[in-house]
PyMOL Python script that loads the backbone (N, CA, C, O; Angstrom):
from pymol import cmd

cmd.read_pdbstr("""\
ATOM      1  N   MET A   1      81.150 101.974 101.763  1.00  0.00           N
ATOM      2  CA  MET A   1      81.382 102.074 102.807  1.00  0.00           C
ATOM      3  C   MET A   1      82.087 103.324 103.555  1.00  0.00           C
ATOM      4  O   MET A   1      81.704 103.985 104.520  1.00  0.00           O
ATOM      5  N   ALA A   2      82.991 103.390 102.941  1.00  0.00           N
ATOM      6  CA  ALA A   2      83.642 105.457 103.285  1.00  0.00           C
ATOM      7  C   ALA A   2      82.832 106.046 103.711  1.00  0.00           C
ATOM      8  O   ALA A   2      82.894 106.454 104.871  1.00  0.00           O
ATOM      9  N   GLU A   3      81.831 106.280 102.940  1.00  0.00           N
ATOM     10  CA  GLU A   3      80.775 107.090 103.250  1.00  0.00           C
ATOM     11  C   GLU A   3      80.170 106.986 104.889  1.00  0.00           C
ATOM     12  O   GLU A   3      80.069 107.742 105.856  1.00  0.00           O
ATOM     13  N   ILE A   4      79.880 105.719 104.586  1.00  0.00           N
ATOM     14  CA  ILE A   4      79.532 105.692 105.923  1.00  0.00           C
ATOM     15  C   ILE A   4      80.259 105.842 107.637  1.00  0.00           C
ATOM     16  O   ILE A   4      79.735 106.318 108.644  1.00  0.00           O
ATOM     17  N   TYR A   5      81.397 105.338 107.487  1.00  0.00           N
ATOM     18  CA  TYR A   5      82.869 105.890 108.419  1.00  0.00           C
ATOM     19  C   TYR A   5      82.393 107.123 108.612  1.00  0.00           C
ATOM     20  O   TYR A   5      81.765 107.520 109.594  1.00  0.00           O
ATOM     21  N   ALA A   6      82.812 107.940 107.314  1.00  0.00           N
ATOM     22  CA  ALA A   6      82.477 109.379 107.711  1.00  0.00           C
ATOM     23  C   ALA A   6      81.734 109.685 108.173  1.00  0.00           C
ATOM     24  O   ALA A   6      81.979 110.126 109.296  1.00  0.00           O
ATOM     25  N   LYS A   7      80.604 109.700 107.815  1.00  0.00           N
ATOM     26  CA  LYS A   7      79.130 110.290 108.164  1.00  0.00           C
ATOM     27  C   LYS A   7      79.269 110.116 110.191  1.00  0.00           C
ATOM     28  O   LYS A   7      78.730 110.787 111.071  1.00  0.00           O
ATOM     29  N   ALA A   8      80.263 108.880 110.283  1.00  0.00           N
ATOM     30  CA  ALA A   8      80.177 108.514 111.659  1.00  0.00           C
ATOM     31  C   ALA A   8      81.107 109.223 112.450  1.00  0.00           C
ATOM     32  O   ALA A   8      81.387 108.821 113.579  1.00  0.00           O
ATOM     33  N   GLY A   9      81.644 110.303 111.935  1.00  0.00           N
ATOM     34  CA  GLY A   9      82.844 110.498 111.849  1.00  0.00           C
ATOM     35  C   GLY A   9      84.442 110.430 112.009  1.00  0.00           C
ATOM     36  O   GLY A   9      85.207 111.367 112.237  1.00  0.00           O
ATOM     37  N   VAL A  10      84.707 109.229 111.848  1.00  0.00           N
ATOM     38  CA  VAL A  10      85.888 108.692 111.076  1.00  0.00           C
ATOM     39  C   VAL A  10      86.664 109.323 109.977  1.00  0.00           C
ATOM     40  O   VAL A  10      86.308 109.042 108.832  1.00  0.00           O
ATOM     41  N   LYS A  11      87.823 110.256 110.168  1.00  0.00           N
ATOM     42  CA  LYS A  11      88.181 110.024 109.407  1.00  0.00           C
ATOM     43  C   LYS A  11      88.806 109.032 107.918  1.00  0.00           C
ATOM     44  O   LYS A  11      89.594 108.100 108.080  1.00  0.00           O
ATOM     45  N   VAL A  12      88.423 109.337 106.896  1.00  0.00           N
ATOM     46  CA  VAL A  12      88.728 108.111 105.623  1.00  0.00           C
ATOM     47  C   VAL A  12      90.008 108.913 104.901  1.00  0.00           C
ATOM     48  O   VAL A  12      90.160 110.134 104.941  1.00  0.00           O
ATOM     49  N   VAL A  13      90.608 108.269 104.449  1.00  0.00           N
ATOM     50  CA  VAL A  13      91.910 108.278 103.540  1.00  0.00           C
ATOM     51  C   VAL A  13      91.845 107.896 102.541  1.00  0.00           C
ATOM     52  O   VAL A  13      91.036 106.974 102.646  1.00  0.00           O
ATOM     53  N   ASP A  14      92.205 107.963 101.370  1.00  0.00           N
ATOM     54  CA  ASP A  14      91.943 106.724  99.863  1.00  0.00           C
ATOM     55  C   ASP A  14      93.440 106.595  99.838  1.00  0.00           C
ATOM     56  O   ASP A  14      94.125 107.566 100.158  1.00  0.00           O
ATOM     57  N   MET A  15      93.895 105.659  99.542  1.00  0.00           N
ATOM     58  CA  MET A  15      94.846 105.199  99.387  1.00  0.00           C
ATOM     59  C   MET A  15      95.226 104.607  98.294  1.00  0.00           C
ATOM     60  O   MET A  15      94.683 103.607  97.823  1.00  0.00           O
ATOM     61  N   ASP A  16      96.469 105.368  97.689  1.00  0.00           N
ATOM     62  CA  ASP A  16      96.868 104.655  96.344  1.00  0.00           C
ATOM     63  C   ASP A  16      97.925 103.280  96.274  1.00  0.00           C
ATOM     64  O   ASP A  16      98.445 102.891  97.320  1.00  0.00           O
ATOM     65  N   GLU A  17      98.130 102.757  95.298  1.00  0.00           N
ATOM     66  CA  GLU A  17      98.556 101.433  95.298  1.00  0.00           C
ATOM     67  C   GLU A  17     100.230 101.558  96.361  1.00  0.00           C
ATOM     68  O   GLU A  17     100.664 100.862  97.279  1.00  0.00           O
ATOM     69  N   LYS A  18     100.600 102.403  95.875  1.00  0.00           N
ATOM     70  CA  LYS A  18     102.334 102.484  96.719  1.00  0.00           C
ATOM     71  C   LYS A  18     102.329 102.848  98.134  1.00  0.00           C
ATOM     72  O   LYS A  18     103.247 102.574  98.907  1.00  0.00           O
ATOM     73  N   VAL A  19     100.780 103.759  98.586  1.00  0.00           N
ATOM     74  CA  VAL A  19     100.604 103.741  99.709  1.00  0.00           C
ATOM     75  C   VAL A  19     100.426 102.884 100.482  1.00  0.00           C
ATOM     76  O   VAL A  19     101.096 102.777 101.510  1.00  0.00           O
ATOM     77  N   MET A  20      99.189 101.844 100.046  1.00  0.00           N
ATOM     78  CA  MET A  20      98.858 100.615 100.662  1.00  0.00           C
ATOM     79  C   MET A  20     100.102  99.298 100.788  1.00  0.00           C
ATOM     80  O   MET A  20     100.013  98.217 101.371  1.00  0.00           O
ATOM     81  N   ASP A  21     101.005  99.761 100.163  1.00  0.00           N
ATOM     82  CA  ASP A  21     102.603  98.521  99.777  1.00  0.00           C
ATOM     83  C   ASP A  21     103.244  99.153 100.633  1.00  0.00           C
ATOM     84  O   ASP A  21     103.973  98.317 101.168  1.00  0.00           O
ATOM     85  N   GLU A  22     103.493 100.594 101.301  1.00  0.00           N
ATOM     86  CA  GLU A  22     103.953 100.701 102.513  1.00  0.00           C
ATOM     87  C   GLU A  22     103.380 100.651 103.619  1.00  0.00           C
ATOM     88  O   GLU A  22     103.991 100.828 104.673  1.00  0.00           O
ATOM     89  N   TRP A  23     101.808 100.342 103.534  1.00  0.00           N
ATOM     90  CA  TRP A  23     101.269 100.319 105.282  1.00  0.00           C
ATOM     91  C   TRP A  23     101.190  98.659 104.950  1.00  0.00           C
ATOM     92  O   TRP A  23     100.878  98.040 105.967  1.00  0.00           O
ATOM     93  N   ARG A  24     101.392  97.814 103.799  1.00  0.00           N
ATOM     94  CA  ARG A  24     101.373  96.565 104.136  1.00  0.00           C
ATOM     95  C   ARG A  24     102.349  96.183 105.224  1.00  0.00           C
ATOM     96  O   ARG A  24     102.059  95.673 106.306  1.00  0.00           O
ATOM     97  N   ALA A  25     103.913  96.602 104.643  1.00  0.00           N
ATOM     98  CA  ALA A  25     105.322  96.374 105.096  1.00  0.00           C
ATOM     99  C   ALA A  25     105.017  96.559 106.022  1.00  0.00           C
ATOM    100  O   ALA A  25     104.708  95.586 106.710  1.00  0.00           O
ATOM    101  N   ILE A  26     104.901  98.201 106.716  1.00  0.00           N
ATOM    102  CA  ILE A  26     104.638  98.534 108.183  1.00  0.00           C
ATOM    103  C   ILE A  26     103.793  97.365 108.892  1.00  0.00           C
ATOM    104  O   ILE A  26     104.326  96.781 109.836  1.00  0.00           O
ATOM    105  N   ALA A  27     102.258  96.926 108.407  1.00  0.00           N
ATOM    106  CA  ALA A  27     101.697  95.893 108.869  1.00  0.00           C
ATOM    107  C   ALA A  27     102.447  94.815 109.123  1.00  0.00           C
ATOM    108  O   ALA A  27     102.395  94.396 110.279  1.00  0.00           O
ATOM    109  N   ARG A  28     103.106  94.271 108.386  1.00  0.00           N
ATOM    110  CA  ARG A  28     103.700  93.149 108.351  1.00  0.00           C
ATOM    111  C   ARG A  28     104.576  92.958 109.470  1.00  0.00           C
ATOM    112  O   ARG A  28     104.110  92.051 110.160  1.00  0.00           O
ATOM    113  N   ASP A  29     105.669  93.422 109.969  1.00  0.00           N
ATOM    114  CA  ASP A  29     106.361  94.171 110.723  1.00  0.00           C
ATOM    115  C   ASP A  29     105.615  94.082 112.221  1.00  0.00           C
ATOM    116  O   ASP A  29     105.858  93.131 112.964  1.00  0.00           O
ATOM    117  N   THR A  30     105.084  94.694 112.441  1.00  0.00           N
ATOM    118  CA  THR A  30     104.354  95.213 113.151  1.00  0.00           C
ATOM    119  C   THR A  30     102.426  94.402 113.764  1.00  0.00           C
ATOM    120  O   THR A  30     102.356  93.423 114.508  1.00  0.00           O
ATOM    121  N   ALA A  31     101.903  94.711 113.528  1.00  0.00           N
ATOM    122  CA  ALA A  31     100.352  94.278 114.092  1.00  0.00           C
ATOM    123  C   ALA A  31     100.173  92.704 113.192  1.00  0.00           C
ATOM    124  O   ALA A  31      99.576  91.744 113.680  1.00  0.00           O
ATOM    125  N   TRP A  32     100.621  92.697 112.233  1.00  0.00           N
ATOM    126  CA  TRP A  32     100.328  90.666 111.492  1.00  0.00           C
ATOM    127  C   TRP A  32     101.339  90.002 112.485  1.00  0.00           C
ATOM    128  O   TRP A  32     101.135  88.839 112.834  1.00  0.00           O
ATOM    129  N   LYS A  33     102.184  90.541 112.849  1.00  0.00           N
ATOM    130  CA  LYS A  33     103.404  89.856 113.350  1.00  0.00           C
ATOM    131  C   LYS A  33     102.923  89.335 114.723  1.00  0.00           C
ATOM    132  O   LYS A  33     103.111  88.150 114.997  1.00  0.00           O
ATOM    133  N   ASP A  34     102.170  90.352 115.802  1.00  0.00           N
ATOM    134  CA  ASP A  34     101.611  89.984 116.806  1.00  0.00           C
ATOM    135  C   ASP A  34     100.652  88.967 116.319  1.00  0.00           C
ATOM    136  O   ASP A  34     100.546  87.834 116.787  1.00  0.00           O
ATOM    137  N   PHE A  35      99.816  89.564 115.137  1.00  0.00           N
ATOM    138  CA  PHE A  35      98.674  88.046 115.349  1.00  0.00           C
ATOM    139  C   PHE A  35      99.203  87.157 115.017  1.00  0.00           C
ATOM    140  O   PHE A  35      99.057  86.224 115.807  1.00  0.00           O
ATOM    141  N   ALA A  36      99.851  86.917 114.104  1.00  0.00           N
ATOM    142  CA  ALA A  36     100.683  85.611 113.514  1.00  0.00           C
ATOM    143  C   ALA A  36     101.159  84.895 115.142  1.00  0.00           C
ATOM    144  O   ALA A  36     101.163  83.692 115.405  1.00  0.00           O
ATOM    145  N   GLU A  37     101.442  85.744 115.842  1.00  0.00           N
ATOM    146  CA  GLU A  37     102.325  84.459 117.169  1.00  0.00           C
ATOM    147  C   GLU A  37     101.463  84.391 118.017  1.00  0.00           C
ATOM    148  O   GLU A  37     101.909  83.899 119.053  1.00  0.00           O
ATOM    149  N   ARG A  38      99.902  84.788 118.092  1.00  0.00           N
ATOM    150  CA  ARG A  38      99.527  84.572 119.025  1.00  0.00           C
ATOM    151  C   ARG A  38      99.076  83.418 118.882  1.00  0.00           C
ATOM    152  O   ARG A  38      99.673  82.782 119.750  1.00  0.00           O
ATOM    153  N   SER A  39      98.164  82.471 118.157  1.00  0.00           N
ATOM    154  CA  SER A  39      98.245  81.126 118.098  1.00  0.00           C
ATOM    155  C   SER A  39      98.311  80.762 116.252  1.00  0.00           C
ATOM    156  O   SER A  39      98.310  81.556 115.312  1.00  0.00           O
ATOM    157  N   ALA A  40      98.371  79.033 116.259  1.00  0.00           N
ATOM    158  CA  ALA A  40      98.493  78.625 115.246  1.00  0.00           C
ATOM    159  C   ALA A  40      97.051  79.427 113.811  1.00  0.00           C
ATOM    160  O   ALA A  40      97.164  80.178 112.842  1.00  0.00           O
ATOM    161  N   GLU A  41      96.206  78.905 114.287  1.00  0.00           N
ATOM    162  CA  GLU A  41      95.448  79.887 113.374  1.00  0.00           C
ATOM    163  C   GLU A  41      94.980  80.701 112.870  1.00  0.00           C
ATOM    164  O   GLU A  41      94.450  80.904 111.778  1.00  0.00           O
ATOM    165  N   ALA A  42      95.370  81.664 114.481  1.00  0.00           N
ATOM    166  CA  ALA A  42      95.673  83.082 114.043  1.00  0.00           C
ATOM    167  C   ALA A  42      96.768  83.345 112.741  1.00  0.00           C
ATOM    168  O   ALA A  42      96.587  84.237 111.912  1.00  0.00           O
ATOM    169  N   ALA A  43      97.944  82.394 112.718  1.00  0.00           N
ATOM    170  CA  ALA A  43      98.681  82.449 111.940  1.00  0.00           C
ATOM    171  C   ALA A  43      98.078  82.255 110.242  1.00  0.00           C
ATOM    172  O   ALA A  43      98.417  82.922 109.264  1.00  0.00           O
ATOM    173  N   ALA A  44      97.161  81.199 110.297  1.00  0.00           N
ATOM    174  CA  ALA A  44      97.324  80.178 108.998  1.00  0.00           C
ATOM    175  C   ALA A  44      95.952  81.636 108.350  1.00  0.00           C
ATOM    176  O   ALA A  44      95.944  82.162 107.237  1.00  0.00           O
ATOM    177  N   LEU A  45      95.151  81.860 109.316  1.00  0.00           N
ATOM    178  CA  LEU A  45      94.256  83.218 109.131  1.00  0.00           C
ATOM    179  C   LEU A  45      95.262  83.745 108.131  1.00  0.00           C
ATOM    180  O   LEU A  45      95.358  83.544 106.920  1.00  0.00           O
ATOM    181  N   LEU A  46      96.072  84.561 109.063  1.00  0.00           N
ATOM    182  CA  LEU A  46      96.484  85.817 108.439  1.00  0.00           C
ATOM    183  C   LEU A  46      97.108  85.732 106.993  1.00  0.00           C
ATOM    184  O   LEU A  46      97.211  86.594 106.119  1.00  0.00           O
ATOM    185  N   LYS A  47      97.587  84.071 107.039  1.00  0.00           N
ATOM    186  CA  LYS A  47      98.309  83.153 105.263  1.00  0.00           C
ATOM    187  C   LYS A  47      97.338  83.665 104.810  1.00  0.00           C
ATOM    188  O   LYS A  47      97.299  84.885 104.646  1.00  0.00           O
ATOM    189  N   LEU A  48      96.693  83.159 104.613  1.00  0.00           N
ATOM    190  CA  LEU A  48      94.954  83.342 103.925  1.00  0.00           C
ATOM    191  C   LEU A  48      94.672  84.456 103.289  1.00  0.00           C
ATOM    192  O   LEU A  48      94.509  84.502 102.070  1.00  0.00           O
ATOM    193  N   ALA A  49      94.577  85.628 104.208  1.00  0.00           N
ATOM    194  CA  ALA A  49      94.485  86.905 103.938  1.00  0.00           C
ATOM    195  C   ALA A  49      95.419  87.535 103.081  1.00  0.00           C
ATOM    196  O   ALA A  49      95.124  88.407 102.263  1.00  0.00           O
ATOM    197  N   GLU A  50      96.681  87.027 103.306  1.00  0.00           N
ATOM    198  CA  GLU A  50      97.955  87.714 102.257  1.00  0.00           C
ATOM    199  C   GLU A  50      97.572  87.290 100.987  1.00  0.00           C
ATOM    200  O   GLU A  50      97.518  88.106 100.067  1.00  0.00           O
ATOM    201  N   ASP A  51      97.249  85.894 100.792  1.00  0.00           N
ATOM    202  CA  ASP A  51      97.324  85.365  99.772  1.00  0.00           C
ATOM    203  C   ASP A  51      96.156  85.828  98.782  1.00  0.00           C
ATOM    204  O   ASP A  51      96.214  85.650  97.565  1.00  0.00           O
ATOM    205  N   VAL A  52      95.337  86.300  99.291  1.00  0.00           N
ATOM    206  CA  VAL A  52      94.290  87.164  98.587  1.00  0.00           C
ATOM    207  C   VAL A  52      94.515  88.547  98.231  1.00  0.00           C
ATOM    208  O   VAL A  52      93.811  89.109  97.391  1.00  0.00           O
ATOM    209  N   ALA A  53      95.780  89.308  99.033  1.00  0.00           N
ATOM    210  CA  ALA A  53      95.285  90.610  99.015  1.00  0.00           C
ATOM    211  C   ALA A  53      96.397  91.170  97.956  1.00  0.00           C
ATOM    212  O   ALA A  53      96.374  92.349  97.603  1.00  0.00           O
TER     213      ALA A  53
END
""", "prot")
cmd.dss("prot")
cmd.show_as("cartoon", "prot")
cmd.util.cbc("prot")
cmd.orient("prot")
């Protein structure tokens, strides 16, 4: 998948577990919070996604 995006001109960056954890912490307080507040269904979908992440 990364190769396909890179060929399309998108910058692709590998993230180790530490960087991924930092990204999740920022996302939870910003984009995820905004998404969850849109509707009960959106909040439920986000909860399911977090449970498998």
